[in-house]
N, C-alpha and C positions, 0 to 999 in steps of 0.2 A: 759374674766372673767365670772361673773354670769349673769343670766337673771333677768329682772325686776319682782317684785312681789308687791302685795299690795292689799288693799280692793277693788280697782276698776279694777284690772287686773286679768284675769283668770290664773289658775295654768299653768306654762309653761312646756311643754314636749319637750325635745331635741330629734330631729329626725336625726339620723346620720347613713346612710346606705352605705357609701363609702367602696370601696374594702379593704382599709387598716385600717378601723376603729378599728377592734378588736386588731390587732397587735400593732397599735399605742397606744391604750389605755393601754395595758399591759406595753409598754415601758414608757409611761408617769407616770403610777403609780409607776413603779420601780424607776424612776428618782425622783419623789416626796418623796419617802421614804428615799432617800439618800441626799436630798437637805439640805445644811447647814441652820441653823436657821436665819442667817443674810440675806439670800436670800428671798426677799419678792415678792409678786405678782406685786407690783408697779415697783420694780427693773426689773423684767422679762419683763414687758410691755415696759419699757425703752430700754431694750436690744433688743427686737423685732424691735423697731423703729430704733435703730442703724443699725440693719441688713438691714432694708428697705433703709436707706440712703446709705449704702454700695452698695446695688444693683443699685440704681440710679447712684452713682458715677462710678461704674464699667462699666455700659453701656455707660454713657456719655464719659468717658475717653477712651473708645475703639476707638474713632476717632483718637487717637494718637498711638494706639498699641493694637493688638489683645490680648496681655497678660493681659490687664486690665479686660477682661471678667472673669478671675479667681476670681477677687474681687466680681463680681456679683454672681458667684456660691457660694462663701463663705458666702456672704450676705444672700442668700436663706437659708442656714443652720442656721445661727444666727437668722434670722427672724422667721423660724419655731420654734426654741427652745423657744424664748421669747413669741411668740404669742400663742403657744400651751401649754406652761407651766404655764402662769400666772393664768388663770382660774382654771387649774387642781390643782395647788398648793393651791389656796384659798379654793377649795372644799375639798381637802385632809386634810388641817389643820382646816377646819370648821371655816374659818374667812372671809366668803363671805360678800361683801358689795353690795347687789343686784343692787340698782339704780346707785351707783357710778361706780361699775364694768362694768355694761352694757354700760353706757355712755362713759367711758374712753376707754374701749376695742374696741367698734365699731367705735368710732371717730378715734382711731389710725388705725383701719383696713382700713377705707376710705382713710386716708392720705398715708398709706403704699401702697395701690393699686395705688394711683396717682403717687407716686414716682417710682414704678416698671414700669408702662406703659409709663410714661413720660420719664424715662431713656431709655427704648427701643426706643421710638420715637426720642430721641436725639442721638442715636447711628447711625452708617452708615448702619445698617442692615435692619431697619424697618422704614417706613415712619411715620411721626408724626400723620397724619390724620388716618392712619390705627390703630395705637396704641390707639388713642382717641375713635375709634369705639369700640374696646375691653374694654376700660375703661368704656364707657357708658353702655355696656352690663353687665359688672360685677356689677356696682353700681345699675343698675336697678334691678338685681336679689337680691342684698343685701337689697334694699328698700322693695322688696316683702317679704323677710324673716323677716324683722323688723315689717312690717305691720301685717303679719300672726301671729307673736308672740303676738301682741296686740289683734287682733280680734278673733283668733282661739285658742290661747294658745299653738301654735305649733311653735317651732323654728327649721326650716329645715336647716341642715348644709351640705347637699349633694344633688346633682342632677345628674341623669344618672350614678349612682354608683361612682361618683367622688366628692371629697370635696377639701378644700384648700390644703391639703397635696399632693394629686394626681396632682393638678394643679401646685404646686411648682415643683414637679418632672418632669412634662411635660415641664415647662419653663427651668429647668436645662438642659434637653435633647435638647431643642431648642438652648440654649446658646452654648452647646458643638458643635452642628451642625454649628453654626455661626463661631466657631473657626476653624472647619475643612474645611468648604466650602468657607468662605470669603464672600465678598459682591459685587462681580462682577455681572453685569446684567445677568439675566437668560433668560429662554425661553419666558418670558412675558415682556421683555423690561424693562420699568421703574418700573414695579411691580414685585418684586422678589418672590421667593418661600416662604421666611420668611413672606413677606407681606400677601401672600395668606393664610398661616397657621394662623397667628394672626387674619386676617380679618374673616376667617371662624369661628374661635373660638368665636370672638366677635358677629358675626351674630347668632350663635347657642345660645349664652347667651341672646340676645335680644328676639329670638323666644321662649326660655324657659320662659322668663319673661311674654310674652304675653299669653302663654299657661297656666302658673301657675295663672296669674291674672284672666283669664276666669274661670278656675276651682274653684278658691277660691270664686269668685263672685257668681258662681252657688251654692256652698255649703252654703254661707251666705244667699242667697235668699231662698233656701229650708228651712233652719233653721228658718228664720223669718216667713215663711208661717205656720210652725208648731206651 
């Protein structure tokens, strides 16, 4: 949803430079213009959470059959729709509730991320400890984004030309690979190729957090010297 504002907070600039940003924005505006009046931002936020629970259920249930991964893939589509549309619709209709929207939206983002990665860890494809490393990396980068919004007035929505939508597409591709390749031990024994992929992504996120933290700290120190 919307970003916080008020007499003690600087104006917030949304910084979104991911590859799909322009095309996604056109699609979201097109959907907003055609959304029935009874569809509200709060309803869309709830739909996004239904999608996150579906992702968790699909991964967890894949212990009993690979076909359950289709539920996880469908969940990604539902979660994208709800999570991307709630704030877009509020801004389109000019009914933003800045503090409420910021709090609810990002609280749900944190829970959704937990459900997705915990679901992966509960599946037979990815070890739970590896999934938790990726969860820690994502949440650290989220914390940096929230802090930067407060101290710099910049809310960064993408890193390395990728944002949440690109990440969802990457995870859908990973899920399809799970369906095609199965979960038999690979070249690395107990550590599968899926573990390596998710672990590398998690490590990149942690390193990005460290880099962005150092960069932001330098900016703030220079600004205060002036």
